[in-house]
C-alpha positions as CSV (number, residue, x, y, z in Angstrom):
1,M,0.0,0.0,0.0
2,I,1.3,3.4,-1.0
3,S,1.5,5.9,1.9
4,I,0.7,9.4,0.8
5,L,2.5,12.2,2.7
6,P,0.2,13.7,5.3
7,E,-0.8,17.3,4.8
8,S,-0.7,18.1,8.5
9,N,3.1,18.3,8.6
10,Y,3.8,18.2,4.9
11,A,6.6,20.8,4.8
12,A,8.5,19.2,7.7
13,I,8.4,15.7,6.2
14,M,9.5,17.0,2.8
15,T,12.4,19.0,4.4
16,E,13.5,16.4,6.9
17,T,12.8,13.1,5.2
18,V,12.0,13.3,1.5
19,E,14.5,15.9,0.3
20,P,17.5,14.4,2.1
21,Y,16.6,11.0,0.7
22,L,16.3,12.3,-2.8
23,D,19.5,14.3,-2.4
24,S,21.4,11.0,-1.5
25,R,20.0,9.3,-4.7
26,R,20.0,12.1,-7.2
27,E,22.5,12.4,-10.1
28,E,22.2,15.8,-11.8
29,M,23.4,16.1,-15.3
30,D,23.6,18.6,-18.1
31,M,23.4,16.7,-21.4
32,P,24.8,18.6,-24.4
33,L,22.1,19.1,-27.2
34,S,22.8,18.9,-30.9
35,T,21.3,22.4,-31.3
36,G,23.5,23.9,-28.6
37,G,23.2,24.3,-24.9
38,T,22.3,21.6,-22.5
39,L,19.3,19.7,-21.2
40,H,19.2,19.5,-17.4
41,A,18.1,16.2,-15.9
42,E,17.6,14.6,-12.5
43,V,18.4,10.9,-12.5
44,Y,17.6,8.5,-9.6
45,E,18.7,4.9,-9.8
46,Q,18.6,2.0,-7.4
47,P,20.0,-1.6,-7.7
48,D,16.7,-3.3,-7.1
49,A,14.6,-1.3,-9.5
50,T,11.8,-3.1,-11.5
51,R,10.8,-0.3,-13.8
52,A,12.2,3.0,-15.2
53,V,9.9,6.1,-15.5
54,V,10.6,9.2,-17.5
55,I,8.9,12.3,-16.1
56,L,7.9,15.2,-18.3
57,H,6.8,18.4,-16.6
58,G,4.4,21.0,-17.8
59,Y,4.6,24.6,-19.0
60,T,6.5,26.9,-16.5
61,E,7.4,23.9,-14.3
62,S,10.5,21.9,-13.7
63,A,11.7,18.4,-12.7
64,E,12.0,19.8,-9.2
65,K,8.3,20.4,-8.9
66,F,7.8,16.6,-9.1
67,R,10.0,15.7,-6.1
68,E,7.0,14.2,-4.2
69,M,6.0,12.0,-7.2
70,T,9.7,11.0,-7.5
71,W,9.6,9.9,-3.9
72,Y,6.6,7.6,-4.5
73,F,8.1,6.2,-7.7
74,L,11.4,5.4,-5.9
75,N,9.6,3.7,-3.0
76,E,7.8,1.6,-5.5
77,K,11.1,0.4,-7.1
78,F,11.0,2.7,-10.2
79,N,14.2,4.4,-11.4
80,V,13.4,8.0,-12.3
81,Y,14.6,10.1,-15.2
82,A,13.2,13.7,-15.1
83,I,14.2,16.5,-17.4
84,D,13.8,20.3,-17.5
85,H,12.4,21.1,-20.9
86,R,14.3,23.8,-22.8
87,G,13.3,27.3,-21.7
88,H,12.5,25.9,-18.2
89,G,14.4,25.1,-15.0
90,K,18.2,24.7,-15.5
91,S,18.0,23.8,-19.2
92,V,19.1,25.9,-22.2
93,R,17.1,29.2,-22.6
94,K,17.1,31.4,-25.7
95,I,15.8,34.3,-23.6
96,S,17.8,35.3,-20.6
97,D,14.8,36.6,-18.6
98,T,13.9,33.5,-16.6
99,S,10.3,34.6,-16.1
100,I,9.7,34.1,-19.9
101,T,9.0,30.7,-21.5
102,H,9.9,30.4,-25.2
103,V,10.4,27.7,-27.8
104,D,11.2,28.3,-31.5
105,A,9.2,25.2,-32.5
106,F,7.3,22.5,-30.5
107,S,9.3,19.9,-32.4
108,D,12.4,21.1,-30.4
109,Y,10.9,19.6,-27.3
110,L,10.4,16.3,-29.1
111,R,14.0,16.3,-30.5
112,D,15.4,17.1,-27.0
113,L,13.5,14.1,-25.6
114,E,14.7,11.9,-28.4
115,E,18.3,12.9,-27.6
116,F,17.8,12.3,-23.9
117,M,16.3,8.9,-24.6
118,S,19.1,7.8,-26.9
119,G,21.9,9.4,-24.9
120,V,20.8,8.6,-21.3
121,V,17.7,6.6,-20.8
122,L,18.0,3.7,-23.3
123,P,21.6,2.8,-22.5
124,R,20.8,2.8,-18.7
125,T,17.5,0.8,-18.9
126,E,18.2,-2.1,-21.2
127,H,17.2,-4.5,-18.5
128,L,14.1,-2.6,-17.3
129,P,10.6,-1.9,-18.7
130,R,10.4,1.8,-19.5
131,V,7.2,3.9,-18.7
132,L,6.2,7.5,-19.2
133,Y,4.6,9.9,-16.7
134,A,3.9,13.3,-18.4
135,H,1.9,16.3,-17.3
136,S,0.2,19.1,-19.3
137,M,2.7,20.4,-21.9
138,G,4.8,17.4,-21.1
139,G,1.7,15.3,-21.9
140,A,1.6,16.9,-25.4
141,I,5.3,16.1,-25.9
142,G,4.7,12.6,-24.6
143,G,1.6,12.0,-26.8
144,M,3.5,13.0,-30.0
145,T,6.5,10.9,-28.9
146,L,4.3,7.9,-28.5
147,M,3.2,8.4,-32.1
148,N,6.8,8.5,-33.4
149,H,8.5,6.0,-31.0
150,P,6.3,3.1,-29.9
151,E,9.5,1.3,-28.9
152,Y,10.3,3.8,-26.1
153,F,7.7,3.0,-23.5
154,A,5.8,-0.1,-22.3
155,R,3.0,2.0,-20.7
156,A,2.2,5.7,-20.4
157,V,0.2,8.0,-18.2
158,L,-0.7,11.5,-19.5
159,T,-1.9,13.6,-16.6
160,A,-4.0,16.7,-17.5
161,P,-2.3,16.7,-20.9
162,M,-2.3,19.8,-23.1
163,I,-4.3,18.2,-26.0
164,A,-5.8,21.6,-26.5
165,P,-4.7,24.6,-24.3
166,S,-7.5,26.9,-23.0
167,S,-7.5,30.5,-24.3
168,A,-10.0,31.7,-21.8
169,P,-11.3,34.4,-21.5
170,L,-10.7,34.8,-25.2
171,P,-12.3,32.4,-27.8
172,R,-9.7,30.1,-29.2
173,W,-9.8,31.7,-32.7
174,A,-9.0,35.1,-31.2
175,G,-6.0,33.7,-29.2
176,K,-4.7,32.1,-32.4
177,L,-5.2,35.2,-34.5
178,A,-3.4,37.4,-32.0
179,A,-0.4,35.0,-31.7
180,D,-0.2,34.6,-35.5
181,F,-0.3,38.3,-36.0
182,M,2.4,39.2,-33.4
183,C,4.7,36.4,-34.8
184,A,4.2,37.7,-38.3
185,I,5.3,41.2,-37.4
186,G,8.5,39.9,-35.7
187,K,7.3,39.8,-32.1
188,R,7.7,36.0,-31.8
189,E,10.1,36.2,-28.8
190,D,8.2,39.0,-27.0
191,R,6.3,38.4,-23.8
192,A,2.6,37.5,-24.7
193,F,1.2,38.7,-21.4
194,I,2.5,39.8,-18.0
195,G,2.8,36.9,-15.6
196,K,2.9,37.1,-11.9
197,N,3.3,34.9,-8.9
198,E,-0.2,33.4,-8.7
199,P,-1.9,33.1,-5.3
200,F,-3.1,29.8,-4.1
201,E,-6.8,30.6,-4.6
202,T,-6.4,31.0,-8.4
203,S,-3.6,28.5,-8.8
204,C,-3.8,25.0,-10.4
205,A,-3.4,23.3,-7.0
206,T,-6.0,22.3,-4.4
207,S,-3.5,21.4,-1.6
208,R,-2.5,24.6,0.2
209,V,0.6,22.9,1.8
210,R,1.8,21.4,-1.4
211,F,1.4,24.8,-3.2
212,D,3.1,26.7,-0.4
213,Y,6.1,24.3,-0.3
214,Y,6.9,24.7,-4.0
215,E,6.1,28.4,-4.0
216,C,8.8,29.0,-1.4
217,K,11.3,27.3,-3.8
218,R,10.0,29.4,-6.8
219,I,10.5,32.7,-4.9
220,D,14.0,31.8,-3.9
221,N,15.3,30.4,-7.2
222,A,15.3,32.4,-10.5
223,H,15.4,29.2,-12.6
224,L,11.9,28.2,-11.2
225,Q,10.2,31.6,-11.9
226,N,8.8,31.0,-15.4
227,C,5.4,32.7,-15.5
228,S,4.9,34.2,-19.0
229,P,4.9,32.7,-22.6
230,T,6.1,34.4,-25.7
231,Y,3.9,34.8,-28.7
232,G,5.9,32.1,-30.3
233,W,5.2,29.7,-27.5
234,V,1.5,30.4,-27.7
235,Q,1.5,29.8,-31.4
236,E,3.3,26.5,-31.0
237,A,1.1,25.4,-28.2
238,I,-2.1,26.1,-30.2
239,G,-0.6,24.0,-33.0
240,V,-0.3,20.8,-31.0
241,T,-4.1,20.2,-31.1
242,K,-4.1,19.5,-34.9
243,V,-1.4,16.9,-34.5
244,L,-2.8,15.3,-31.3
245,L,-6.4,15.0,-32.6
246,D,-5.4,13.6,-36.0
247,P,-7.2,10.2,-36.1
248,A,-4.6,8.6,-38.3
249,K,-1.7,9.7,-36.0
250,D,-3.6,8.6,-32.9
251,K,-4.0,5.1,-34.3
252,Q,-0.2,5.0,-34.4
253,I,-0.1,5.0,-30.6
254,T,0.1,1.3,-29.6
255,T,1.4,1.9,-26.1
256,P,-1.2,1.2,-23.3
257,L,-2.2,4.6,-22.2
258,L,-4.1,6.1,-19.2
259,L,-5.2,9.8,-19.4
260,C,-5.9,11.3,-16.0
261,Q,-8.3,14.2,-16.3
262,A,-9.0,17.0,-13.8
263,S,-12.7,17.8,-13.7
264,L,-12.0,21.3,-12.4
265,D,-9.4,22.1,-15.0
266,K,-9.4,25.6,-16.6
267,T,-6.0,25.4,-18.1
268,V,-6.6,22.8,-20.8
269,C,-9.8,21.7,-22.6
270,L,-11.6,18.6,-21.4
271,P,-13.6,17.7,-24.5
272,E,-10.5,17.4,-26.6
273,Q,-8.9,15.1,-24.0
274,K,-11.9,12.8,-24.3
275,Q,-11.7,12.9,-28.0
276,F,-8.0,11.9,-27.9
277,V,-8.8,9.0,-25.6
278,A,-11.6,7.8,-28.0
279,Q,-9.2,7.9,-30.9
280,V,-6.2,6.1,-29.3
281,P,-6.7,2.3,-29.4
282,G,-7.3,0.9,-26.0
283,A,-6.7,4.2,-24.1
284,K,-8.4,4.7,-20.7
285,L,-9.7,7.8,-19.0
286,S,-9.8,8.4,-15.3
287,V,-11.4,11.6,-13.9
288,Y,-10.5,13.2,-10.6
289,P,-12.2,16.1,-8.7
290,A,-9.1,18.3,-9.0
291,K,-7.7,21.3,-10.7
292,H,-5.1,21.1,-13.4
293,E,-2.2,20.0,-11.2
294,I,-3.7,16.7,-10.0
295,Y,-0.4,15.8,-8.3
296,M,-0.8,19.0,-6.1
297,S,-4.2,17.9,-4.8
298,T,-5.5,17.4,-1.3
299,N,-4.9,13.9,0.1
300,D,-8.5,12.6,-0.6
301,V,-7.6,12.9,-4.3
302,M,-3.9,11.9,-4.0
303,E,-4.9,8.7,-2.2
304,K,-6.7,7.6,-5.4
305,Y,-4.5,9.3,-8.0
306,V,-1.0,8.1,-6.9
307,P,-1.8,4.4,-6.5
308,E,-3.8,4.4,-9.8
309,V,-0.9,6.0,-11.7
310,I,1.7,3.6,-10.3
311,E,-0.4,0.5,-10.7
312,F,-1.2,1.3,-14.3
313,L,2.5,1.9,-15.0
314,R,3.5,-1.2,-13.3
315,G,1.2,-3.1,-15.6
């Protein structure tokens, strides 16, 4: 039985137990990329592992935000390979302002993952089944990778994946029109809107203690302070929907897949997630009473979510 960290003394347990254990296991690496710069990764390996999981974080996040999930995976005998996507965390950034998130093309994320898989994960996991745990933007990257590389993963969980990003309060066509126009006039790398440190009440989390714990890290570390996209990032994010909802491409996904949906999600669109599940052969949908960051939920949700994720990936 998986023991979920109690919320009553969450920060103390993370600080005194979880983080020291992870520090003792963690290998941090900066893998050179073919396009220049490096991809930062956190690697956790143990001699008695039975699985290897690759963790892909979402927009404005980092591998560091998934330390609690890493703790659960390690305790369940998974080796963990977590990256900071380009423009995030400690990985290469085209724009020096660490509050801004930019990518020239969404395919850059896919190529980075391919290089990480071939350069690090595959050579280290020849004896282990490999699985994927991918959130939000990472879920979009993961979904496209499953189309192109069925050999990478034995099973996959996409949690609140960005099949279609929400453009609220604007209609989607208006968001696309604005991004396309600004990119066309040479503003591709300009900040699309002013981001700020979001209060808990309007955040994507429902657990106050989990939110507060990571927020303290964000405030103290510049590399964790992404909060705004560029017009180029917005344009690329909107473009993923056409690929991920292409029925022919979805049929190429042969990896057993679980999509975890947050019923209170305002960040990504829920109907498109259901359409994706319907088009991927054998895919399953599990719905949680949570906001976008299901892994930052209160314990009543976590006690269902974490075991379901791990049992599905265990197969």
